[in-house]
C-alpha positions as CSV (number, residue, x, y, z in Angstrom):
1,M,136.1,38.6,76.4
2,G,135.4,37.0,79.9
3,F,137.7,37.1,82.9
4,E,138.7,33.4,82.5
5,A,139.7,33.8,78.8
6,L,141.5,37.0,79.7
7,L,143.6,35.3,82.4
8,S,144.4,32.4,80.1
9,K,145.6,34.7,77.4
10,V,147.7,36.7,79.9
11,F,149.3,33.6,81.4
12,S,150.1,32.0,78.0
13,S,151.8,35.2,76.9
14,L,153.7,35.5,80.1
15,F,155.0,31.9,80.0
16,A,156.1,32.3,76.4
17,R,158.2,35.3,77.4
18,L,159.7,33.4,80.3
19,R,160.8,30.5,78.1
20,S,162.4,32.8,75.6
21,L,164.2,34.6,78.4
22,L,165.6,31.3,79.8
23,G,166.8,30.1,76.5
24,A,168.7,33.3,76.0
25,G,171.0,32.7,78.9
26,D,171.5,33.2,82.6
27,R,169.4,36.3,83.4
28,E,168.1,35.2,86.8
29,D,167.6,38.8,88.2
30,E,165.3,39.8,85.4
31,F,163.5,36.4,85.6
32,R,162.9,37.0,89.3
33,L,161.5,40.4,88.6
34,L,159.2,39.0,85.8
35,N,158.1,36.3,88.2
36,R,157.1,39.0,90.7
37,I,155.2,40.9,88.0
38,Y,153.5,37.7,87.1
39,Q,152.5,37.2,90.7
40,T,151.2,40.8,90.7
41,Q,149.2,40.2,87.6
42,S,147.8,37.0,88.9
43,R,146.7,38.4,92.2
44,T,145.3,41.5,90.4
45,S,143.2,39.3,88.2
46,Q,141.8,37.5,91.2
47,L,141.2,40.9,92.9
48,I,139.2,42.1,89.8
49,L,137.0,39.0,90.0
50,R,136.0,39.5,93.6
51,C,136.1,43.3,94.3
52,K,132.9,45.3,94.4
53,T,134.0,48.9,94.3
54,E,136.6,51.1,92.6
55,Q,138.2,52.0,96.0
56,E,138.5,48.3,96.8
57,L,140.2,47.8,93.5
58,Y,142.6,50.7,93.9
59,E,143.7,49.7,97.4
60,G,144.1,46.0,96.4
61,V,146.2,46.7,93.4
62,C,148.6,48.9,95.4
63,R,148.9,46.3,98.1
64,I,149.5,43.5,95.6
65,A,152.2,45.5,93.8
66,V,154.2,45.8,97.0
67,E,153.5,42.4,98.7
68,Y,153.8,40.3,95.5
69,G,155.5,42.5,93.0
70,G,158.4,43.5,95.1
71,M,157.8,47.2,94.8
72,K,158.7,49.5,97.7
73,L,155.7,51.9,97.1
74,A,152.7,51.9,94.8
75,W,149.9,54.4,94.6
76,I,147.1,55.4,92.3
77,G,146.5,59.1,91.6
78,I,143.3,60.6,90.0
79,E,143.4,63.9,88.1
80,D,141.1,66.8,89.2
81,P,139.9,68.1,85.7
82,E,139.6,71.7,87.0
83,T,142.9,72.1,88.8
84,R,144.8,69.3,87.0
85,R,146.2,68.3,90.3
86,I,146.7,64.5,90.8
87,L,145.3,63.5,94.1
88,P,146.1,60.1,95.8
89,A,143.2,57.7,95.8
90,A,145.1,54.8,97.4
91,Q,148.7,53.9,98.4
92,F,150.7,51.1,99.9
93,G,154.3,50.7,101.0
94,E,157.0,52.8,102.5
95,P,157.5,55.6,103.3
96,K,153.9,56.2,104.2
97,D,154.3,60.0,104.3
98,Y,155.9,60.3,100.9
99,L,152.8,61.9,99.3
100,D,151.7,64.0,102.3
101,S,153.4,67.2,101.4
102,R,154.0,66.6,97.7
103,T,152.2,68.5,94.9
104,I,151.8,66.5,91.7
105,S,150.2,67.8,88.5
106,S,149.4,66.7,85.0
107,R,150.6,70.1,83.6
108,G,153.8,69.9,81.5
109,D,154.8,73.5,82.0
110,I,155.6,73.3,85.7
111,P,158.2,71.1,87.6
112,E,155.5,69.3,89.5
113,G,154.1,68.0,86.3
114,K,157.3,66.7,84.6
115,G,157.5,63.4,86.6
116,P,156.2,60.0,85.3
117,T,152.8,60.3,87.0
118,G,152.0,63.6,85.4
119,C,153.4,62.5,82.0
120,A,151.4,59.2,82.0
121,I,148.1,61.1,82.5
122,R,149.0,64.0,80.2
123,E,150.3,61.9,77.3
124,N,148.2,58.8,77.9
125,R,151.2,56.5,77.8
126,P,153.6,54.7,80.3
127,S,156.4,56.9,81.7
128,F,159.5,55.7,83.6
129,I,162.6,57.0,85.3
130,H,165.4,54.4,85.2
131,N,167.9,56.2,87.4
132,F,166.2,58.3,90.0
133,K,169.4,59.8,91.3
134,T,170.6,61.2,87.9
135,D,167.5,61.9,86.0
136,P,166.9,65.8,85.7
137,R,163.2,65.3,86.2
138,T,163.7,64.3,89.8
139,A,166.0,67.2,90.7
140,V,163.2,69.1,92.5
141,I,162.2,66.0,94.5
142,R,165.8,65.1,95.4
143,K,166.5,68.7,96.5
144,G,163.6,68.6,98.9
145,T,164.2,65.0,100.1
146,P,167.8,64.0,99.4
147,T,167.5,60.7,101.4
148,L,164.9,59.0,99.2
149,P,165.9,55.4,98.5
150,W,164.5,55.2,95.0
151,G,166.6,53.7,92.1
152,S,163.8,53.9,89.5
153,S,160.1,54.6,89.2
154,G,157.3,54.5,86.6
155,S,153.6,55.2,85.9
156,I,151.1,53.4,83.8
157,P,147.9,55.4,82.7
158,V,144.6,54.0,83.9
159,R,142.0,54.7,81.2
160,R,138.3,55.2,81.3
161,N,136.6,55.3,77.8
162,R,140.1,55.2,76.3
163,K,141.1,58.4,78.1
164,A,143.6,58.5,80.9
165,Y,142.0,59.8,84.1
166,A,144.4,58.3,86.6
167,A,147.9,56.7,86.9
168,L,149.3,53.6,88.7
169,S,152.7,54.5,89.9
170,F,155.5,52.2,91.2
171,Y,158.8,52.9,93.0
172,D,161.8,50.4,93.4
173,T,165.3,50.7,95.0
174,V,166.9,49.0,91.9
175,V,168.2,51.1,89.0
176,Q,166.8,50.0,85.6
177,A,164.1,47.9,87.3
178,F,161.6,48.4,84.4
179,S,162.6,46.5,81.3
180,D,160.5,46.4,78.2
181,Q,159.1,43.0,79.2
182,V,158.1,44.4,82.7
183,V,156.5,47.4,81.1
184,V,154.4,45.2,78.9
185,L,153.1,43.2,81.9
186,L,152.4,46.4,83.8
187,Q,150.3,47.7,80.9
188,E,148.3,44.5,80.9
189,I,147.6,45.0,84.6
190,A,146.4,48.6,83.8
191,A,144.2,47.1,80.9
192,D,142.7,44.6,83.4
193,M,141.9,47.5,85.7
194,E,140.3,49.4,82.8
195,F,138.1,46.4,82.2
196,A,137.1,46.2,85.8
197,L,136.3,50.0,85.9
198,T,134.1,49.5,82.8
199,R,132.3,46.7,84.6
200,F,131.8,48.9,87.6
201,E,130.4,51.6,85.4
202,M,128.0,49.3,83.6
203,E,126.8,47.8,86.9
204,R,126.3,51.3,88.4
205,R,124.2,52.3,85.4
206,Q,122.2,49.1,85.6
207,R,121.5,49.7,89.3
208,E,120.5,53.3,88.6
209,A,118.2,52.2,85.8
210,E,116.6,49.6,88.0
211,E,116.3,52.2,90.8
212,A,114.7,54.6,88.4
213,L,112.3,52.0,87.3
214,R,111.3,51.2,90.9
215,I,111.0,54.9,91.7
216,A,108.9,55.5,88.5
217,A,106.6,52.6,89.5
218,I,106.2,53.9,93.0
219,A,105.7,57.4,91.7
220,F,103.1,56.3,89.2
221,E,101.0,54.9,92.1
222,S,101.7,57.9,94.3
223,Q,99.2,60.4,95.7
224,E,99.4,62.4,92.5
225,G,97.0,61.3,89.8
226,L,98.7,60.4,86.5
227,I,97.2,59.9,83.0
228,V,99.3,58.7,80.1
229,C,97.9,59.5,76.6
230,D,99.2,58.6,73.2
231,I,99.9,61.2,70.6
232,E,96.3,61.1,69.4
233,G,95.1,62.0,72.9
234,R,93.7,58.6,73.9
235,I,94.2,57.4,77.4
236,L,96.7,54.5,77.7
237,R,97.0,54.2,81.4
238,T,95.9,55.8,84.7
239,N,97.0,55.2,88.3
240,E,95.1,54.4,91.4
241,S,95.0,58.1,92.5
242,I,93.0,59.0,89.3
243,S,90.4,56.3,90.3
244,R,90.1,57.8,93.8
245,M,89.7,61.3,92.4
246,T,87.3,60.6,89.6
247,G,85.4,57.5,90.7
248,Y,86.3,55.6,87.5
249,G,87.7,52.1,87.8
250,P,91.4,51.3,87.0
251,G,90.6,50.3,83.3
252,E,87.5,52.3,82.6
253,L,89.3,55.4,81.2
254,V,91.7,53.4,79.0
255,G,91.0,54.2,75.3
256,K,88.8,57.2,76.2
257,D,89.3,60.9,75.5
258,P,90.6,62.8,78.7
259,R,88.1,65.6,77.8
260,M,85.4,63.5,79.4
261,L,86.9,64.8,82.8
262,Q,86.5,68.4,81.8
263,S,84.0,70.6,83.8
264,D,81.9,73.5,82.6
265,R,83.9,75.9,84.9
266,H,86.3,76.8,82.0
267,S,85.6,78.2,78.5
268,E,86.8,76.8,75.2
269,D,89.3,79.7,75.1
270,F,90.8,78.5,78.3
271,Y,91.5,75.0,77.0
272,A,92.7,76.4,73.6
273,A,95.3,78.6,75.4
274,M,96.3,75.6,77.6
275,W,97.1,73.4,74.6
276,S,98.7,76.2,72.7
277,T,101.2,76.7,75.6
278,L,101.8,73.0,75.8
279,H,102.7,72.6,72.2
280,R,104.8,75.8,72.2
281,T,106.8,75.1,75.4
282,G,106.4,71.4,76.1
283,S,104.6,71.8,79.4
284,W,101.7,73.6,81.1
285,E,100.5,73.9,84.7
286,G,97.6,75.6,86.5
287,E,94.4,75.2,88.4
288,V,91.7,73.2,86.6
289,W,88.3,72.1,87.7
290,C,87.6,68.5,86.8
291,R,84.4,66.5,86.7
292,A,84.1,63.1,88.5
293,R,82.0,60.2,87.4
294,S,79.3,61.3,89.9
295,G,79.0,64.7,88.1
296,D,80.6,66.5,91.0
297,V,83.4,68.9,90.2
298,F,86.6,69.4,92.2
299,P,89.6,71.7,91.9
300,S,92.9,70.2,90.9
301,W,96.4,71.4,90.1
302,M,97.3,70.0,86.6
303,I,100.7,69.6,85.1
304,L,100.8,68.7,81.4
305,S,104.0,67.5,79.7
306,I,105.0,66.2,76.2
307,V,107.2,63.1,76.0
308,R,109.5,63.1,72.9
309,N,111.7,60.3,71.4
310,A,115.4,60.6,70.6
311,D,114.6,62.5,67.4
312,G,112.5,65.1,69.3
313,A,109.2,63.9,67.9
314,P,106.3,63.8,70.4
315,T,105.2,60.3,71.4
316,H,103.0,60.7,74.6
317,F,101.2,63.2,76.8
318,I,101.6,62.9,80.6
319,Q,98.9,64.6,82.7
320,G,99.5,65.0,86.4
321,L,96.5,65.9,88.7
322,T,96.6,66.8,92.4
323,D,93.3,67.2,94.2
324,I,93.5,70.6,95.9
325,T,90.0,70.6,97.5
326,M,91.4,70.7,101.0
327,R,93.8,73.5,100.1
328,K,91.0,75.5,98.6
329,Q,88.8,75.0,101.6
330,A,91.7,76.1,103.9
331,E,92.2,79.1,101.7
332,E,88.5,80.0,102.0
333,Q,88.6,79.5,105.7
334,I,91.7,81.7,106.1
335,S,90.0,84.3,103.9
336,R,86.8,84.2,106.0
337,L,88.8,84.6,109.2
338,A,90.7,87.6,107.7
339,Y,87.8,89.3,106.0
340,Y,84.5,88.2,107.6
341,D,83.0,88.6,111.0
342,A,82.9,85.3,112.8
343,L,79.5,85.9,114.6
344,T,77.4,87.3,111.7
345,G,79.2,86.2,108.6
346,L,79.2,89.8,107.4
347,P,82.3,91.4,105.9
348,N,84.5,93.0,108.6
349,R,86.3,96.3,108.7
350,Q,89.2,95.0,106.5
351,L,86.9,93.8,103.7
352,L,84.8,96.9,104.0
353,G,87.9,99.0,103.4
354,D,88.9,96.9,100.4
355,R,85.4,97.2,98.8
356,F,85.3,100.9,99.6
357,S,88.6,101.4,97.8
358,R,87.4,99.4,94.8
359,A,84.1,101.4,94.8
360,L,86.0,104.7,94.9
361,A,88.1,103.6,91.9
362,V,85.1,102.7,89.9
363,N,83.1,105.8,90.8
364,T,86.1,108.0,90.1
365,R,86.0,106.9,86.5
366,A,82.2,107.1,86.2
367,G,81.8,110.2,88.4
368,G,78.9,108.7,90.3
369,Y,77.7,109.0,93.9
370,G,77.7,106.5,96.7
371,A,76.7,106.5,100.3
372,V,77.8,105.1,103.7
373,L,75.1,104.3,106.2
374,F,76.4,104.0,109.8
375,L,73.9,102.1,111.9
376,D,73.9,101.6,115.7
377,L,71.3,99.6,117.6
378,D,69.6,101.6,120.3
379,N,69.8,100.2,123.9
380,F,71.4,97.0,122.8
381,K,73.4,96.9,126.0
382,N,70.2,96.6,128.0
383,I,69.3,93.4,126.1
384,N,72.8,92.0,126.7
385,D,72.6,92.9,130.4
386,M,69.1,91.5,130.9
387,L,69.3,88.3,128.8
388,G,73.0,87.6,128.5
389,H,75.5,87.7,125.7
390,Q,74.3,84.5,124.1
391,E,70.8,86.0,123.4
392,G,72.5,89.3,122.4
393,D,74.5,87.3,119.8
394,K,71.3,85.8,118.5
395,L,69.9,89.3,118.0
396,L,73.0,90.4,116.1
397,R,72.9,87.4,113.8
398,E,69.2,88.1,113.1
399,M,69.9,91.8,112.4
400,A,72.7,90.8,110.0
401,R,70.2,88.6,108.2
402,R,67.6,91.3,108.0
403,L,70.1,94.0,106.8
404,R,71.4,91.7,104.0
405,G,67.8,90.9,103.0
406,C,66.8,94.5,102.2
407,T,69.9,95.7,100.3
408,R,71.0,95.2,96.7
409,E,73.4,92.5,95.7
410,E,76.2,95.1,94.8
411,D,75.9,96.8,98.2
412,T,78.1,95.8,101.2
413,V,76.7,95.2,104.7
414,A,79.5,95.0,107.2
415,R,79.7,94.6,110.9
416,F,81.8,97.4,112.2
417,G,82.0,96.2,115.8
418,G,79.7,95.5,118.7
419,D,76.2,96.6,117.7
420,E,77.4,98.8,114.9
421,F,76.9,98.0,111.2
422,V,77.9,99.8,108.1
423,V,76.1,99.7,104.7
424,L,78.1,100.7,101.6
425,L,75.9,101.8,98.7
426,E,77.4,102.0,95.3
427,N,76.3,103.2,91.9
428,L,73.7,105.7,93.0
429,G,74.0,107.8,89.8
430,G,75.5,111.2,89.0
431,D,72.7,113.3,90.6
432,R,73.3,114.2,94.2
433,D,69.7,114.7,95.2
434,G,68.7,111.4,93.6
435,A,71.6,109.6,95.4
436,A,70.4,111.2,98.7
437,L,66.9,110.1,98.1
438,T,68.0,106.5,97.4
439,A,70.1,106.5,100.5
440,K,67.2,107.8,102.6
441,R,64.8,105.2,101.3
442,T,67.4,102.5,102.0
443,A,67.9,103.8,105.6
444,D,64.1,103.9,106.1
445,R,63.8,100.4,104.9
446,L,66.5,99.3,107.3
447,L,64.8,100.9,110.2
448,E,61.6,99.2,109.2
449,V,63.0,95.7,109.2
450,I,65.0,96.3,112.4
451,S,61.8,97.4,114.2
452,E,60.0,94.1,113.4
453,P,59.5,92.1,116.6
454,F,61.9,89.2,117.3
455,V,61.8,86.4,119.9
456,L,64.4,85.8,122.6
457,R,63.7,83.2,125.2
458,D,60.1,82.8,124.1
459,T,59.5,86.5,124.6
460,S,58.8,89.1,121.8
461,F,61.1,92.1,121.7
462,S,61.4,95.2,119.5
463,C,64.5,97.0,118.6
464,S,65.3,100.3,117.0
465,A,68.4,101.9,115.5
466,S,70.0,105.2,114.7
467,I,71.5,105.7,111.2
468,G,73.9,108.3,110.0
469,V,74.3,108.9,106.3
470,A,77.3,110.4,104.4
471,L,77.2,110.8,100.7
472,W,80.5,110.5,98.7
473,R,81.6,110.9,95.1
474,G,84.5,109.1,93.5
475,S,87.7,111.1,93.7
476,P,91.4,110.2,94.0
477,K,91.7,112.5,97.0
478,L,88.8,111.1,98.9
479,D,89.7,109.7,102.3
480,I,87.8,106.5,103.2
481,H,88.3,107.0,106.9
482,E,87.0,110.6,106.7
483,I,83.7,109.3,105.1
484,L,83.3,106.7,107.8
485,K,83.9,109.4,110.4
486,H,81.2,111.7,108.8
487,S,78.6,108.9,108.9
488,D,79.5,108.1,112.5
489,V,79.0,111.8,113.4
490,A,75.7,111.8,111.6
491,M,74.6,108.7,113.5
492,Y,75.3,110.4,116.9
493,E,73.2,113.3,115.7
494,A,70.4,110.9,114.9
495,K,70.6,109.5,118.5
496,K,70.5,113.0,119.9
497,A,67.4,113.7,117.9
498,G,65.5,111.0,119.6
499,R,66.8,107.7,118.2
500,S,65.2,105.4,115.7
501,G,65.9,108.0,113.0
502,V,68.1,108.9,110.1
503,C,70.4,111.9,109.9
504,F,72.6,113.1,107.0
505,F,76.0,114.5,107.5
506,D,76.8,118.2,106.8
507,P,79.9,120.2,107.5
508,G,78.2,121.8,110.5
509,M,78.2,118.5,112.3
510,Q,81.9,118.2,111.8
511,T,82.4,121.6,113.3
512,A,80.3,120.7,116.2
513,L,82.2,117.5,116.7
514,E,85.5,119.3,116.7
515,R,84.2,121.8,119.1
516,R,82.9,119.0,121.4
517,T,86.4,117.4,121.3
518,R,88.0,120.7,122.3
519,V,85.5,121.1,125.1
520,E,86.1,117.6,126.4
521,S,89.8,118.2,126.4
522,S,89.4,121.5,128.2
523,L,87.0,119.9,130.8
524,R,89.6,117.3,131.7
525,Q,92.1,120.0,132.3
526,A,89.6,122.2,134.2
527,L,89.0,119.3,136.6
528,S,92.7,118.9,137.4
529,R,93.2,122.7,137.5
530,K,90.2,123.3,139.8
531,E,88.5,125.7,137.4
532,F,85.0,124.8,138.5
533,L,83.0,126.8,141.1
534,L,79.4,126.6,142.5
535,Y,76.6,129.1,142.2
536,F,73.5,129.0,144.5
537,Q,69.9,129.8,143.5
538,K,67.4,130.6,146.2
539,R,64.4,128.4,147.0
540,V,61.6,130.3,148.9
541,D,58.3,129.6,150.5
542,S,55.0,131.5,150.0
543,E,56.1,134.1,152.5
544,G,59.4,134.7,150.6
545,Q,61.5,133.2,153.3
546,T,64.6,131.3,152.1
547,L,64.4,127.6,152.6
548,G,67.7,126.7,150.9
549,A,69.2,126.7,147.5
550,E,69.9,124.6,144.5
551,V,73.6,124.1,143.8
552,L,74.5,125.0,140.1
553,L,77.9,124.4,138.4
554,R,79.9,127.0,136.6
555,W,83.2,126.7,134.7
556,L,85.7,129.6,135.2
557,D,87.4,129.3,131.8
558,P,90.7,131.3,131.8
559,A,89.9,132.5,128.2
560,R,86.1,133.0,128.3
561,G,85.4,133.7,131.9
562,V,82.4,132.1,133.6
563,V,80.8,129.5,131.4
564,G,77.2,128.2,132.0
565,P,76.4,124.5,132.2
566,G,74.5,124.6,128.9
567,E,77.8,124.8,127.0
568,F,79.5,121.8,128.6
569,I,77.2,119.5,130.7
570,A,76.1,117.5,127.6
571,V,79.8,116.9,126.7
572,A,80.5,115.9,130.3
573,E,77.6,113.4,130.2
574,E,78.7,111.8,126.9
575,S,82.3,111.6,127.9
576,G,81.7,110.2,131.4
577,L,83.5,113.2,133.0
578,I,80.2,114.0,134.7
579,V,81.1,111.2,137.3
580,P,84.2,112.8,138.7
581,I,82.7,116.3,138.3
582,G,79.6,115.2,140.1
583,R,81.6,113.9,143.0
584,W,83.4,117.2,143.3
585,I,80.1,119.1,143.4
586,L,78.8,116.8,146.1
587,E,81.9,117.3,148.2
588,R,81.8,121.1,147.9
589,A,78.0,121.1,148.7
590,C,78.6,119.0,151.9
591,L,81.5,121.3,152.9
592,Q,79.1,124.3,152.5
593,L,76.5,122.6,154.7
594,K,79.1,121.9,157.4
595,D,80.1,125.6,157.2
596,W,76.4,126.7,157.5
597,A,75.9,124.5,160.5
598,G,77.9,126.9,162.6
599,S,75.4,129.8,162.2
600,S,71.9,130.1,163.5
601,Q,71.0,132.0,160.3
602,T,72.0,129.1,157.9
603,R,72.0,125.9,159.9
604,N,68.5,125.0,158.8
605,L,69.0,125.7,155.1
606,R,68.8,122.8,152.7
607,L,71.1,122.3,149.6
608,S,69.8,120.5,146.5
609,V,72.4,118.8,144.3
610,N,71.7,117.4,140.8
611,I,72.9,113.8,140.3
612,S,73.6,112.5,136.8
613,P,72.1,109.1,135.8
614,K,75.7,108.0,135.0
615,Q,76.8,109.1,138.4
616,F,73.9,107.4,140.2
617,A,74.6,104.2,138.2
618,E,78.1,103.9,139.5
619,E,78.4,100.7,141.6
620,R,79.9,102.5,144.6
621,F,77.7,105.5,144.5
622,V,76.1,104.9,147.9
623,E,79.5,104.2,149.5
624,E,80.9,107.3,148.0
625,V,78.1,109.5,149.4
626,Q,78.7,108.0,152.8
627,E,82.4,108.6,152.5
628,I,81.8,112.3,151.6
629,L,79.4,112.8,154.5
630,S,81.8,111.2,156.9
631,M,84.8,113.2,155.5
632,T,83.0,116.6,155.6
633,G,80.8,116.1,158.7
634,A,77.7,117.5,156.9
635,N,74.2,116.8,158.2
636,P,72.6,114.4,155.7
637,A,69.1,115.8,156.7
638,R,70.1,119.1,155.1
639,L,71.1,117.4,151.8
640,E,68.7,116.8,148.9
641,L,69.6,114.9,145.8
642,E,67.8,115.8,142.5
643,I,67.3,113.0,139.9
644,T,65.6,113.2,136.5
645,E,62.8,111.1,135.2
646,N,65.2,109.6,132.6
647,L,66.8,107.8,135.5
648,L,63.5,106.0,136.2
649,V,63.4,104.3,132.8
650,Q,66.5,102.3,133.8
651,D,66.4,99.2,135.9
652,V,64.1,100.3,138.8
653,A,65.1,97.1,140.7
654,Q,68.6,98.5,141.1
655,I,67.6,102.2,141.6
656,I,65.2,101.7,144.6
657,P,67.7,99.9,146.9
658,K,70.3,102.7,146.4
659,M,67.7,105.4,147.1
660,E,66.4,103.6,150.2
661,A,70.0,103.2,151.5
662,L,70.6,106.9,151.1
663,R,67.1,107.8,152.5
664,S,67.9,105.8,155.6
665,L,70.8,108.3,156.2
666,G,68.3,111.2,156.2
667,I,69.0,112.3,152.6
668,A,65.9,113.6,150.7
669,F,65.2,113.0,147.0
670,A,63.6,115.3,144.5
671,I,62.5,114.5,140.9
672,D,63.7,117.4,138.7
673,D,61.9,118.7,135.6
674,F,58.9,116.6,136.5
675,G,56.4,116.2,133.6
676,T,58.9,116.3,130.8
677,G,60.1,112.6,130.9
678,Y,58.4,109.3,131.5
679,S,57.1,108.5,134.9
680,S,54.2,106.3,136.0
681,L,52.2,106.6,139.2
682,A,53.3,103.1,140.1
683,Y,57.0,104.3,140.1
684,L,56.1,107.4,142.1
685,Q,54.5,105.2,144.8
686,R,57.4,102.8,145.0
687,L,60.2,105.4,144.9
688,P,61.3,106.9,148.2
689,I,61.1,110.5,147.0
690,N,60.3,113.7,148.9
691,V,59.9,116.5,146.4
692,L,58.4,117.1,142.9
693,K,59.8,120.0,140.9
694,I,57.5,121.3,138.2
695,D,59.5,121.9,135.1
696,Q,59.9,125.6,134.2
697,S,58.5,125.2,130.7
698,F,55.0,124.5,132.1
699,V,55.4,127.4,134.6
700,R,56.4,129.8,131.7
701,D,53.5,128.8,129.5
702,M,50.9,128.5,132.2
703,P,49.4,132.1,131.8
704,L,48.9,131.6,128.1
705,N,48.4,127.9,127.6
706,R,45.5,126.0,129.2
707,S,47.3,122.7,128.7
708,S,50.3,123.9,130.6
709,E,48.0,125.2,133.3
710,A,46.2,121.9,133.6
711,I,49.5,120.0,133.8
712,V,50.7,122.2,136.6
713,R,47.4,121.8,138.5
714,T,47.6,118.1,138.1
715,I,51.2,117.8,139.3
716,I,50.4,119.9,142.4
717,Q,47.3,117.8,143.2
718,M,49.1,114.5,142.6
719,G,52.1,115.6,144.8
720,H,49.9,116.6,147.7
721,S,47.9,113.4,147.4
722,L,51.2,111.4,147.7
723,G,52.4,113.6,150.6
724,L,55.2,115.1,148.6
725,E,56.5,118.7,148.6
726,V,56.0,120.5,145.3
727,I,58.3,123.2,144.1
728,A,57.8,125.3,140.9
729,E,60.9,126.1,138.9
730,G,61.5,129.1,136.6
731,V,59.2,131.5,138.3
732,E,59.9,134.9,136.8
733,T,56.7,137.0,137.2
734,D,54.3,137.9,139.9
735,E,51.5,136.5,137.7
736,Q,53.1,133.1,137.6
737,R,53.6,133.2,141.3
738,A,50.0,134.2,142.0
739,M,48.6,131.4,139.7
740,L,50.8,128.8,141.4
741,T,49.7,130.0,144.9
742,Q,46.1,129.8,143.9
743,R,46.5,126.2,142.8
744,G,48.2,125.2,146.1
745,C,51.9,125.5,145.3
746,G,53.8,127.2,148.1
747,N,57.5,126.7,147.2
748,F,59.2,128.6,144.4
749,Q,62.5,128.9,142.6
750,G,63.3,131.4,139.8
751,Y,64.6,134.8,138.7
752,L,61.7,136.5,140.5
753,F,63.4,135.6,143.8
754,G,67.1,135.6,142.8
755,R,69.5,134.5,140.1
756,P,72.2,131.9,140.7
757,V,75.1,133.7,142.4
758,P,78.4,132.8,144.1
759,I,78.3,131.8,147.8
760,E,79.4,135.2,149.0
761,A,76.6,137.0,147.2
762,F,74.0,134.4,148.3
763,E,75.0,134.8,151.9
764,R,74.9,138.7,151.7
765,D,71.3,138.6,150.4
766,L,70.0,136.4,153.2
767,A,67.5,138.3,155.2
768,P,68.0,138.3,159.0
769,L,64.9,136.3,159.5
770,S,65.0,134.2,156.3
771,A,66.0,131.1,158.1
772,V,63.1,129.0,159.5
773,Q,63.2,129.3,163.3
């Protein structure tokens, strides 16, 4: 029934009642009340036609009831289903604070629920109080607020779906204000409100349905690809995203089987399991590789769903596809950053550790052997320093390519850091000797490919490497880091053996490493505790007169006593401690020269001090020597610095200026152990040296070995031809001395003339005439 018909019916009924009332007699008061109710109903009907929301309806009805219906107060309360409290939704009239502190309920077992409002909602019928001042239901209200002006009150239930969910309540100052006729009219007002509320609900649902359709239309054409299939599996519709992903036009897939988009990345069992899950649970989702029209495959995240009708029978399949190519690429990039070396593309330490753990687990079950090859490029720093890091990086990338090329697919080649690489060999079988042989052959093959020439800046270079090998066998107790340490120790042994070689780890190496670590720690403490002292070994001429001495270092260990340099100099060199130790030696030697300068017996003696290549390579070495000479007051002409031939294979362009700067101060230079290293005549001519010291190994073998005798003779002749002083070291017998004298050598050093001794013993042994006058 429409609003116009409803109003016509209401007005006709109302006029009929009015006429019957007038015919019955003079009842003007009730007529006036009915007239006000009529006005209320009329205004309410107009309100219902124009209002748009429930709140607008509630507020309008309350206002009309007071302004046109003559009520003093009207309000609408809505029940809270959980607490059953009735909360005001709208009110109009006086007093405005009537509801502020009042609790009203729909429960019948408490005083707050016994009034008309609670009863109307609870019993779904109108409820009235005709005499507010005498009705027992108002006793609680009157006790709390005795000055209330009400004569009567009433509530009409407001229904939704035939169930009372709210109440329209009125208050008047007149007793017996609500006659039967008035109640009927108020019920019709409530019915009109119920009609309006129903309209609001239908309009709301219609808006939601339209909104849902708009959203569905937008979603269907969203970034996610959508395919709608009938129950037979034929494609009914696709959206634009599917066309972008697959290359098929908007209508090309309609009527086709979606299996035409499947790639060969998944087995039949995969798809069978997918459809089984879909039919069992109603949905499936996961990563699926799809094939585009071009034949290219791409990764997607697929969501499959079944659409059912009201009876639960399946009617359609919905397939959602999201292209995750970018996400997969990002994941791969993150993985590469986390597990691969950025320069060479090889696995890094993290991935090496993961693969080692996996290999250990596999070999623990199989009981087989594996091996770790620790590889370090020899003299890589020289290439970096000479050509720059960019060319050094090219070399490392080329080495990575070569190493990958000569290992098996199941092996791991990793960059460990700098110029160090690690090769993890797996599945070498259960025989230890066989595994060792395979590891050795692999290492030899690596050395071979590394040694092949390579070109940097249009120049051909060759490189070598040292490789340490540690065998391992799967065991739950095996420590990965321990195996890596073993291979590292073996690599250093390979370097000590002459580089470009392979060395296998054995427990003795670990013992030596631990000893080396202890010695290094003790050396650091010895330097700070001043536990070093100097010994002096005579250097004499052909007449036996003392020319000076070589300064030799000793370590006064509190536990072991005097320790010779053979037990700790190598550790000092490798650890870099030789630099501060060498400075200390030089200072003590210069102080000794200063002390000797005060005596005619010693002022012309010369002291020779060994200089380590690492010490000489220090950037401030020349400045430090000058500072020591200035601090001690020593005569630089009495100081001789001994260098080894190993220093000469370094950058001569940097060595010569330092030597010339020190030579200009009056300091002499001697080449120690001459003949055992690598020297060319061109270098000897260019270097500002004064002395050649024949190595003691040639002197010792000279009487019995013609080759040694020939070398000694050649060195003496070459030294004299270059105007250099020649000194023979390690002279222990008269026979050796005689042979050296016959061949023109007139300066000697060795046990025949005196062992290294402390300064006090050295000075006591000086003959009165030993100094050159």
